[in-house]
VOMI-842263 format. One line per 3 residues: number of its first residue (from 1); their letters; for each residue x, y, z of N, C-alpha, C. Coordinates in steps of 0.05 Angstrom, whole numbers, plus 5000, padded with zeros to 4 digits. Each point is the difference from the previous one (the first is absolute). Layout:
BEGIN
NUM> A> X/Y/Z/X/Y/Z/X/Y/Z ~ ...
// end
This chain:
BEGIN
1> MFD> 5563/3514/7729/5021/4997/5021/5027/4995/4987 ~ 5021/5008/5014/5027/4996/4990/5009/4972/5006 ~ 5015/4988/4982/5012/4974/5004/5025/5005/5017
4> DAD> 5005/4982/5019/5023/5003/5018/5026/5001/4984 ~ 5001/4986/4978/5025/5000/4984/5006/5028/4988 ~ 4980/5017/4999/5003/5026/4989/5004/5022/5021
7> LTD> 5005/4992/5025/5003/5019/5022/5029/5001/5009 ~ 5008/5023/5010/5026/5003/5014/4994/5006/5029 ~ 5020/4994/5017/4998/5004/5029/5020/5022/5007
10> DKF> 4989/5024/5006/5017/5024/5002/5001/5010/5028 ~ 5024/5010/5008/5004/5011/5027/4995/5030/4999 ~ 4986/5010/5021/4996/5028/5004/5009/5007/5028
13> LCG> 5008/5025/5004/5008/5010/5027/5022/4982/5011 ~ 5020/4995/4984/5023/4984/5008/4992/4972/5011 ~ 4980/4989/4988/4992/4973/5007/4979/4998/5022
16> KLT> 4992/5023/5011/4979/4999/5020/4973/4991/4989 ~ 4998/5002/4973/4975/4993/4986/5008/4986/4974 ~ 4986/4978/4993/5004/4988/4974/4974/4998/4985
19> LLQ> 5001/5006/4974/4975/5001/4984/5003/4982/4975 ~ 4979/4985/4996/4997/4986/4974/4990/5020/4980 ~ 5013/5002/4977/4992/5018/4979/5003/4987/4973
22> PAK> 4983/5007/4980/5003/4989/4974/5027/5009/4987 ~ 5013/4981/4987/5025/5007/4986/4994/5020/4978 ~ 4977/4997/4987/4991/5018/4979/4974/5012/5010
25> GYR> 4997/5026/4996/4977/5014/5011/5008/5022/5018 ~ 4981/5012/5015/5007/5021/5019/5015/4989/5023 ~ 5023/5012/5007/5016/4992/5022/5005/5024/5018
28> AAT> 4996/4996/5026/5004/5022/5019/5029/5008/5001 ~ 5005/5026/5001/5028/5010/5003/5000/5019/5024 ~ 5008/5025/4995/5002/5019/5023/4974/5013/5007
31> DPV> 4981/5003/4981/4976/5015/5006/4984/4990/5024 ~ 4993/4975/5001/4985/4991/5024/5015/5002/5026 ~ 5026/4998/4999/5016/5002/5025/4999/5029/5010
34> LLA> 5003/5019/4981/4999/5028/5008/4972/5007/5009 ~ 4979/4990/4987/4973/5004/5008/4995/4991/5029 ~ 5009/4976/5006/4996/4989/5027/5015/5017/5021
37> AAC> 5023/5010/4992/5016/5017/5019/4987/5026/5006 ~ 4982/5010/4982/4987/5025/5004/4973/4998/5015 ~ 4990/4976/5002/4973/4997/5013/5003/5002/5030
40> PAR> 4985/5019/5013/5003/5005/5029/4983/4981/5017 ~ 4996/4976/4992/4983/4981/5015/5014/4992/5026 ~ 4984/4996/5020/5009/4990/5026/4988/4973/5007
43> AGE> 5011/4987/5020/4990/4974/5008/4970/5000/5005 ~ 4986/4981/4990/4972/4998/5005/4982/5014/4980 ~ 5012/5018/4983/4984/5015/4981/4995/4983/4975
46> RVL> 4979/5008/4986/4991/4985/4976/5010/5014/4975 ~ 5012/4984/4982/5012/5011/4976/4989/4984/4976 ~ 4990/5015/4980/4991/4988/4975/5020/5007/4978
49> DIG> 5010/4979/4986/5018/5004/4978/4984/4995/4974 ~ 4994/5021/4986/4984/4998/4975/5019/4995/4977 ~ 4996/4977/4986/5018/4992/4978/5025/4988/5012
52> CGA> 4996/4981/5018/5023/4990/5017/5020/4983/4985 ~ 4993/4991/4975/5019/4984/4986/5007/4975/5016 ~ 5026/4993/5000/5009/4977/5015/5004/5005/5030
55> GAA> 4992/5024/5009/5000/5006/5028/5024/5015/5010 ~ 5017/5010/4983/5026/5011/5008/4997/5023/5020 ~ 4983/5020/4994/4997/5024/5017/4989/4992/5027
58> SLC> 4978/4985/5001/4988/4991/5025/5019/4985/5017 ~ 5014/4981/4988/5018/4983/5016/5025/5015/5009 ~ 5010/5019/4984/5022/5017/5010/4991/5017/5024
61> LAV> 4975/5010/4999/4989/5015/5022/4998/4983/5025 ~ 4992/4975/4997/4997/4982/5022/5027/4993/5013 ~ 5021/5000/4985/5027/4995/5011/5007/5022/5019
64> RVP> 4993/5025/4993/5006/5023/5017/4980/5003/5023 ~ 4974/4994/4995/4979/5003/5020/4987/4972/5003 ~ 5011/4982/5016/4991/4972/5000/4970/4997/5007
67> AVR> 4989/5017/5017/4973/4996/5009/4979/5016/4983 ~ 5008/5010/4977/4981/5014/4983/4981/4979/4988 ~ 4975/5009/4994/4980/4982/4989/4996/5007/4971
70> LWG> 5003/4980/4983/5002/5004/4971/4978/4987/4984 ~ 4990/5015/4980/4982/4991/4980/5011/5008/4973 ~ 4995/4984/4979/5009/5007/4973/4978/4995/4980
73> LEV> 5000/5016/4979/4982/4997/4977/5017/4998/4975 ~ 4994/4979/4984/5016/4996/4976/4981/4989/4978 ~ 5001/5013/4976/4983/4993/4978/5009/4976/4985
76> QAG> 5026/4994/5000/5011/4977/4986/5002/4976/5019 ~ 4985/4979/4994/4998/4977/5018/5028/4987/5005 ~ 5017/4999/4980/5026/4988/5004/5017/5015/5021
79> YAD> 4999/5027/4999/5015/5015/5019/4987/4999/5028 ~ 4973/4999/5001/4987/4997/5026/5008/4974/5013 ~ 5002/4979/4984/5009/4974/5011/5028/5002/5010
82> LAR> 5018/5013/4985/5027/5003/5009/5002/5016/5026 ~ 4983/5021/5003/5000/5016/5025/4993/4983/5024 ~ 4980/4982/4996/4992/4982/5022/5023/4981/5007
85> RNA> 5012/4989/4979/5022/4981/5005/5024/5015/5013 ~ 5006/5024/4991/5023/5014/5011/4995/5008/5029 ~ 4975/5007/5007/4994/5006/5027/5003/4976/5018
88> ARN> 4990/4977/4991/5001/4975/5016/5029/4991/5004 ~ 5016/5002/4979/5028/4990/5003/5017/5018/5016 ~ 4992/5025/5004/5014/5019/5017/4988/5002/5028
91> GIE> 4979/4985/5005/4987/5000/5027/4986/5026/5006 ~ 4988/5013/4979/4986/5026/5003/4971/4996/4992 ~ 4982/5011/5015/4972/4998/4994/4992/5023/4981
94> LQV> 4990/4992/4977/4991/5019/4979/4976/4988/4987 ~ 4977/5014/5002/4976/4991/4988/4997/5012/4972 ~ 5003/4984/4980/5000/5009/4972/4974/4993/4987
97> HDG> 4988/5021/4987/4974/4996/4987/5004/5005/4970 ~ 4989/4982/4984/5000/5004/4971/4978/5021/4993 ~ 5007/5019/4983/4980/5019/4992/5011/5025/4988
100> DLA> 4982/5017/4991/5007/5025/4986/4993/5023/5019 ~ 5017/5021/5000/4994/5022/5018/4975/5015/4991 ~ 4992/4997/4975/4975/5013/4990/4975/4986/5011
103> QMP> 5003/4975/5009/4979/4985/5012/5011/4986/5025 ~ 5004/5016/5020/5014/4990/5024/4984/4976/5013 ~ 5014/4978/5005/4986/4977/5013/4987/5009/5027
106> AAL> 4978/4988/5005/4985/5007/5024/5016/4997/5026 ~ 5018/4980/5000/5016/4995/5024/5020/5023/5006 ~ 5005/5017/4980/5018/5023/5004/4985/5026/5004
109> RMD> 4974/4999/5001/4985/5025/5004/4998/5007/5030 ~ 5022/5007/5011/5003/5008/5028/5020/5023/5001 ~ 5003/5011/5024/5019/5022/5003/5027/4990/5007
112> FDH> 5020/5011/4987/5028/4993/5006/5015/5024/5010 ~ 5020/4995/5017/5017/5022/5010/5019/5010/4978 ~ 5007/4982/4982/5019/5007/4979/4992/4986/4974
115> VIM> 5004/5013/4978/4999/4988/4973/5026/5005/4987 ~ 5012/4979/4989/5025/5004/4984/4995/4990/4972 ~ 5015/5011/4981/4996/4991/4972/5025/5007/4983
118> NPP> 5005/4982/4982/5022/5004/4980/4987/4995/4973 ~ 4983/5019/4991/4984/4996/4976/5017/5000/4974 ~ 4990/4988/4979/5013/5003/4974/5003/5029/4992
121> YYP> 5023/5008/4989/5002/5028/4993/5014/5005/4973 ~ 5004/4978/4984/5009/5004/4973/4976/5006/4982 ~ 5003/5019/4981/4976/5008/4984/4990/4977/4983
124> PTG> 4973/4998/4997/4988/4978/4986/5007/5001/4970 ~ 5009/5022/4990/5006/5003/4971/5028/4990/4993 ~ 5016/4994/5021/5027/4991/4995/5001/4971/4990
127> TRS> 5024/4990/4993/5003/4972/4992/4995/4982/5024 ~ 4981/4982/4996/4993/4982/5022/5018/4976/5001 ~ 5005/4990/5024/5016/4975/5003/4986/4977/4987
130> PVP> 5015/4982/4987/4987/4976/4989/4989/4981/5021 ~ 5009/5004/5025/4990/4983/5022/4975/5014/5011 ~ 4976/4988/4997/4975/5014/5008/5000/5009/5029
133> ERA> 5010/4982/5018/5000/5007/5029/5017/5025/5006 ~ 5023/5002/4986/5017/5023/5004/4987/5025/4988 ~ 4988/4998/4977/4987/5023/4987/4978/5011/5018
136> RAM> 4984/4982/5012/4978/5010/5017/5010/5012/5025 ~ 5023/4990/5011/5011/5011/5025/5014/5026/4996 ~ 5010/5005/4976/5017/5024/4995/4986/5023/4986
139> QVD> 4980/4994/4983/4989/5021/4983/4971/5007/5009 ~ 4994/5026/4999/4975/5010/5011/4976/4989/4985 ~ 4981/4989/5015/4974/4994/4989/4979/5019/5012
142> LPL> 5001/5003/5026/4983/5019/5014/5017/5025/5007 ~ 4988/5024/4997/5016/5024/5007/5009/5000/5030 ~ 5022/5012/5005/5010/5002/5027/4980/5013/5019
145> SDW> 4985/5019/4989/4979/5013/5017/4980/4980/5010 ~ 4993/4979/4984/4982/4980/5009/5012/4983/5022 ~ 5026/4994/4998/5014/4986/5022/4998/5015/5026
148> VQA> 5006/5026/4998/5000/5017/5024/4972/5001/5013 ~ 4980/5004/4983/4973/5001/5010/4991/4974/5013 ~ 5008/4978/4988/4993/4973/5012/5014/4997/5027
151> GAR> 5025/5008/5001/5015/4998/5026/4988/5018/5021 ~ 4993/5024/4992/4988/5019/5020/4974/4990/5011 ~ 4984/4986/4984/4975/4989/5009/5004/4979/5022
154> RLA> 5022/4987/5000/5005/4978/5019/5013/5010/5026 ~ 5007/5026/5000/5014/5010/5024/4980/5009/5022 ~ 5007/4994/5024/4986/5011/5023/5006/5030/5002
157> PGG> 4983/5016/5012/5007/5029/5005/5027/5002/5013 ~ 5017/5017/4990/5027/5003/5011/5020/4979/4990 ~ 4991/4981/4982/5018/4980/4990/5018/5011/4978
160> WLT> 5021/4985/4994/5021/5009/4982/5001/4984/4975 ~ 5002/5013/4977/5005/4988/4974/5029/5005/4993 ~ 5014/4979/4992/5028/5002/4992/5003/4986/4973
163> LIC> 5010/5013/4980/5004/4987/4974/5026/5009/4987 ~ 5009/4983/4982/5024/5006/4984/4992/4999/4971 ~ 5009/5020/4984/4993/5001/4972/5020/5017/4985
166> GAD> 4997/5002/4974/5017/5017/4984/4994/5030/5006 ~ 5021/5016/4999/4996/5028/5006/4979/5013/4982 ~ 4997/4991/4976/4981/5012/4982/4971/4992/5007
169> GLP> 4997/4982/5020/4973/4993/5009/4990/5018/5022 ~ 5016/5019/5009/4991/5016/5023/4974/5016/4994 ~ 4997/5012/4976/4975/5014/4995/4975/4982/5003
172> AVL> 5002/4975/4991/4978/4982/5002/4995/4992/5029 ~ 5021/4997/5015/4998/4993/5029/4985/5023/5014 ~ 5008/5024/4995/4988/5023/5013/4971/5003/4991
175> AGA> 4994/4994/4974/4973/5002/4990/4981/4980/5014 ~ 5011/4978/5009/4984/4980/5014/4999/5003/5030 ~ 5014/5020/5011/5004/5002/5029/4974/5005/5015
178> GKL> 4982/5015/4989/4974/5004/5013/5003/5010/5028 ~ 4991/4983/5019/5000/5008/5029/5027/4994/5013 ~ 5020/4993/4984/5027/4996/5011/5014/5027/5002
181> GSI> 5014/5004/5022/5016/5024/5004/5026/4994/5013 ~ 5014/5021/5009/5027/4997/5012/5018/4983/4981 ~ 5000/5008/4975/5014/4984/4979/5029/5007/5000
184> SVL> 5017/4980/5001/5029/5003/4998/5010/4983/4976 ~ 5019/5012/4986/5011/4986/4976/5031/4998/5004 ~ 5010/4975/5000/5028/4995/5002/5011/4991/4973
187> PLA> 5016/5018/4987/5013/4992/4975/5021/4979/5005 ~ 5003/4981/4981/5021/4979/5002/5019/5005/4977 ~ 5023/5012/5006/5019/5007/4980/5021/4978/4997
190> PRV> 5007/4992/4976/5021/4979/4998/5027/5008/5010 ~ 5007/5026/4996/5025/5011/5008/4997/5030/5006 ~ 5020/5011/5013/5000/5029/5005/4999/5015/4974
193> DRA> 4984/5021/4999/4997/5017/4976/4986/4985/4977 ~ 4987/4978/5005/4984/4986/4979/4971/5004/5006 ~ 4984/5002/4979/4971/5002/5004/4989/4975/5013
196> APR> 4978/5002/5014/4988/4978/5014/4978/4988/4982 ~ 5004/4975/4990/4979/4988/4983/4978/4988/5016 ~ 5004/4995/5026/4979/4988/5017/4996/5017/5024
199> IIV> 4977/4997/5012/4993/5014/5025/4984/4982/5018 ~ 5002/5006/5026/4982/4988/5020/4982/5022/5009 ~ 4974/4995/5000/4980/5019/5009/4986/4989/5025
202> QAR> 4997/5018/5019/4986/4992/5025/4979/5021/5006 ~ 4976/4991/5006/4978/5018/5006/4982/4988/5022 ~ 4986/5018/5014/4983/4992/5022/4971/5006/4995
205> KGG> 4983/4981/5006/4971/5005/4997/4990/5021/5020 ~ 4991/5022/4989/4991/5022/5018/5023/5017/5009 ~ 5024/4995/4990/5023/5017/5008/4997/5029/4991
208> RGP> 5010/5018/5016/4998/5029/4993/5027/5014/4998 ~ 5021/4984/5001/5027/5012/4998/5005/5009/4971 ~ 5020/5018/4996/5006/5010/4974/5014/4979/4982
211> FRL> 4998/5004/4974/5014/4983/4981/5030/5004/5005 ~ 5016/4978/5000/5029/5003/5004/5015/4984/4978 ~ 5019/5013/4988/5018/4987/4982/5027/4997/5015
214> LAP> 5007/4975/5006/5022/4995/5018/5027/4999/4985 ~ 5021/5003/5015/5027/4997/4988/5002/4971/4989 ~ 5014/4996/4977/5001/4974/4988/5016/4980/5016
217> LVL> 4992/4975/4998/5016/4978/5010/5018/4991/4976 ~ 5026/5002/5004/5019/4992/4979/5007/4971/5004 ~ 4997/4984/4979/5003/4971/5003/5028/4990/4996
220> HAG> 5015/5012/4982/5027/4991/4993/5021/5021/5005 ~ 5023/4992/5010/5022/5018/5006/5016/5005/4974 ~ 5013/5023/5000/5018/5007/4978/4985/5009/4975
223> PAH> 5015/5012/4981/4988/5011/4976/4992/4979/4979 ~ 5011/4976/5002/4994/4979/4981/5005/4973/5013 ~ 4989/4979/4987/5004/4973/5011/5029/4992/4999
226> DGD> 5010/4989/5022/5028/4993/5002/5004/4970/5001 ~ 5002/4988/4977/5004/4971/4998/4975/4985/5006 ~ 5003/4974/5003/4977/4982/5004/4993/4998/5030
229> REN> 4992/5023/5011/4992/5001/5028/4975/5016/5003 ~ 4986/4996/5022/4974/5014/5004/5005/5030/5005 ~ 5020/5007/5016/5007/5028/5003/4978/5017/5012
232> YTP> 4984/4989/5019/4979/5015/5013/5011/5020/5019 ~ 4986/5023/5004/5007/5018/5022/4995/4986/5026 ~ 5012/5010/5022/4995/4987/5026/4970/5000/5008
235> EAS> 4985/5021/4994/4972/5001/5007/4984/4980/4983 ~ 5006/4998/4975/4986/4981/4983/5007/4972/5008 ~ 5025/4994/5006/5008/4974/5008/4986/4991/5026
238> AVL> 4997/5019/5018/4987/4993/5026/4971/4991/4995 ~ 4988/5010/4979/4972/4992/4994/5000/4975/4983 ~ 5015/4999/4978/4998/4979/4981/5014/4974/5009
241> RDG> 5020/5003/5017/5015/4976/5010/4992/4993/5029 ~ 4996/5020/5017/4996/4994/5028/4971/5002/5009 ~ 4982/5008/4982/4972/5002/5007/4994/5025/5017
244> GEL> 5016/5021/4998/4995/5024/5015/4975/5015/4990 ~ 4994/5022/5013/4976/5015/4994/5007/5027/4988 ~ 4980/5012/4987/5002/5028/4989/4982/5019/5015
247> LAR> 4990/4992/5023/4979/5016/5014/5010/5028/5007 ~ 5025/5003/5007/5010/5026/5008/4999/5019/4976 ~ 5001/4990/4976/4998/5018/4977/4973/5014/4998
250> FR> 4980/4988/5011/4972/5010/4997/4991/5016/5025 ~ 5017/5002/5020/4992/5014/5025/5003/5030/4996
// end
């Protein structure tokens, strides 16, 4: 478990949500916020967040869809504890289970309307962080295809899988898709005319729609960073600051 002295208290969505996070280790940034914005969950539906970390994606989703029903799975006990604490302090119900996606806890062996995930996507051969918790959260131990297969098994027929990963992970995601169809890929470009290093992938269990490569979401305005400012595009700011959705991008 993390010592309270080693935690920071961070604001998300312009203060609509506050999260305790380790000062050193994996810290949520834009990825879980964008993931939550792309999940098409509605009030009353069940959502499983695989690899939920400190709860950022699930809790951002709950801010937008207050009556959504949330479960989380986290392999690192310290982060699982933080997710529970963060849910409680924000008045959001989130059932977090300790465990590995390769051996799904019995309590999670049910059908969900949605599965969301922000899996590690840095190559395992790269330089690992000296902080073990950060290294495990950031660098691949299990192939992305295994993550996708595990998520698909937990989906009800017609349920949706939504994940964010590196663009170079797309072949592995598609390799693990199995019975998932109606696959859409949203590239996340840092600026206009820049390659997209990250993508959001959405797929439906039993879906029969064609594969779609969507127009990129551009995160920052202008050709380069202009001073010590965030410089988000209006669409990105509506998501990252105001808790808006990206659902229209996938329709």
